[in-house]
N, C-alpha and C positions, 0 to 999 in steps of 0.2 A: 534037286538037289536029294530026295528023300531023305534019308537021317540023318545023313552029315551036316554040321552044324559051322560057324563059323564062329573061331576063336579068334579074341584079341592076345595078341602080344605085349609085354613090355619093349621092346627092342627090335629093329630089321638087321641086327648083324649079320651078314651071310644071304640074307636075303635077298633072290635076285627080284630086279626091280621091271622088265617086260617078259612079253612072255611071247613062246613058241609063236609064229607067224607071225607077228607086229611088228611094227618097225618100230627099232628101238630111237629110243632121242639120240641128238646131238652126242660126241661126247663132252663140252661144256658143259649141256644141262645135266650131263649123269654126273657132270664133279661138283654143280650145287647142288642136283639131289642129298648128296649123300652129306655135300659140308651142313644142310639143314637136319640131315635124319643125327648128325654127331653131334649139335648142340645141344650143350646141360638143359637147356631152362625149356627146351621146345618138347609138346605134346605129341607120341605117336601112336596109332595102332593100325596093328599091320592084321591081315583079314589073311586065312589060311586052310585048308578046307580037313581037319583031321586027318581022312584017314592019308593023305601022302603028304602035310607039310607045304604042298605048293600055295606059293603066296598067288593070291587072289585079286586084292584088295589091300589099299594104305593111303593113310588123310594122316595130316602133320598139318599142326596149329603152332605159329610162335607166338612169345611175346609182341603184343600190339608198338607200336612203335609211331609216334608225330612225325608230321613230317614227310607224309606218304611212304614211312619207313623205314626214311631215311634219317630222322630223329629219334631221340631219348625213347627209352622205353616207357610205355604208360601203363599205369599201376589199374588191374584191373578189367586190362583189355588182352584180347588174340587175337590173332590174327592165323584163318584159314589158308597155307599155302598153297597147299596139294593133298588132293584126292585123286585118287587113280581106283578105279574096278574095272576088271579084265570083262570085254564082252560078253565072252562066254557066260559070267554071270548075272549081267544086266538084265532087269524084273526079275530077282529072286528076292530083294529086301538085305544083300549085301550091303550096298550103301548105306541104307539106314542105318543097321547093324551096326555099321561102321562111324557113321558122326553120332548116332549115341555115346560109344564108349567116346571118340574125340570130345565131344561137348562135356559127358563125367568129368574124366581125367581137365578138359578145362576147369569145372567147376573147383574139383580139388585143389587148384591151385591159386583159385580164388579168383578170374576172370569170368567176371560179370556180364561179360559183353565180346563179342568177336565177330571180325569181317570172315569174306571172301568177293572175291572177282572173279567175275564168269563170263562167256562170250554170252552177246545176245541169242544170237543162231544157237545155242546151246540146252534148245526145248527138257532135255530129259533132267537134267543139271538143275536148271531154274525148277522144274516139280520137286526133288530128290531134298533142295533145301527150304524150297519152303514148307515140304514136308513137315520137316523137323525145325519151324517154326524161325528160321530166316525171311525178313521182309526185304524188297528193294531202300535203300539207303536215302538213292536218289542222286546219290555220285554216279555219274558215267562215264568213261572216254574209248578213246576209238586206238587200239595196238599197232604200231607199225603198221603193220596187214593190210590196214585199213577194218578191221572186225570192229565192230564197238563193242564192249564188255561194260557191264551193272553191277555194281557193288551190292553185296545185301548183307546185312548186320540180323545177330540173333542177340538179344537178351534172356540173359536167364532165368529159367522161372521159379 
């Protein structure tokens, strides 16, 4: 990355969510991403390279809810629903910077606890989350595809 730095922006207005050469999400998934990005209570962190403003990473947390996300908002609790880092940027500290920014914003909102889910097979993501103070909560489930997923939890320090 050289002298280029990742900058955190307050919103994703107009930012592309896919990169050349990557498989774009489905139309339904893209609609849900934009819906989540537009939520006024969401915490958004967008990473880009200063030199060309190309988006290379994004993370989003939203107010945590009871009943596995279907119930009422729980005070002091946020749920990280999206973390994306372009594969060309893996191993360069971008994910760490992204999550640090997201945790700062969550803390500013009074969220003392955040959770997220990740595939059991995603060792890279698990290392990133654990490096940011997340620990497995003990909750596990299986996606419709049969992939097991683990819930991670982070308490604000």
